[in-house]
C-alpha positions in Angstrom: -32.0 -13.0 -23.6 -28.8 -12.8 -21.6 -28.8 -11.8 -18.0 -27.2 -8.4 -17.4 -26.5 -7.8 -13.7 -26.6 -4.4 -12.1 -23.6 -2.8 -10.6 -24.8 -3.8 -7.1 -25.3 -7.4 -8.2 -21.8 -7.5 -9.8 -20.3 -6.1 -6.6 -22.2 -8.7 -4.5 -20.9 -11.5 -6.7 -17.4 -10.4 -7.6 -16.2 -8.9 -4.3 -16.3 -12.3 -2.4 -14.6 -14.0 -5.4 -11.9 -11.4 -5.5 -11.3 -11.8 -1.8 -11.1 -15.6 -2.2 -8.6 -15.4 -5.1 -6.4 -13.0 -3.1 -6.5 -15.3 -0.1 -5.5 -18.2 -2.3 -2.6 -16.2 -3.7 -1.5 -15.2 -0.3 -1.7 -18.8 0.9 0.3 -20.0 -2.2 3.0 -17.5 -1.5 3.1 -18.4 2.2 3.3 -22.2 1.5 5.7 -22.1 -1.4 7.7 -18.9 -0.8 7.7 -18.7 -4.6 7.3 -15.0 -4.8 4.9 -12.6 -6.5 6.2 -13.1 -10.0 5.3 -16.8 -10.0 1.8 -16.0 -8.7 1.3 -13.3 -11.3 2.4 -15.8 -14.0 0.0 -18.3 -12.5 -2.9 -15.8 -12.7 -2.0 -14.8 -16.2 -2.0 -18.4 -17.3 -5.5 -18.8 -15.8 -6.7 -15.7 -17.7 -5.3 -17.1 -21.0 -6.9 -20.5 -20.3 -10.2 -18.8 -19.6 -10.0 -16.7 -22.8 -9.5 -19.9 -24.8 -12.4 -21.6 -23.1 -14.7 -18.6 -23.8 -13.5 -18.6 -27.5 -14.3 -22.3 -27.8 -17.7 -21.9 -26.2 -18.6 -19.0 -28.6 -17.5 -21.1 -31.6 -19.6 -24.0 -30.4 -22.6 -21.7 -29.9 -22.1 -20.2 -33.4 -21.9 -23.7 -34.9 -25.1 -24.7 -33.2 -26.9 -21.6 -34.5 -25.6 -22.4 -38.1 -26.7 -26.0 -37.8 -30.2 -25.2 -36.6 
């Protein structure tokens, strides 16, 4: 069975992560002066990479189930 967190648990987990990510983006902009568009592209690339990783993990899980 998969863990399904409550709204309160999600808030407790995600809010600090969100704040950390925003702080990292602010620091990147401060250090590089690259502008928001670069940071947005950077974050979009991370999202795409994560989607690919999730897809690969699902495929591996499905293959394991088929092979059992």
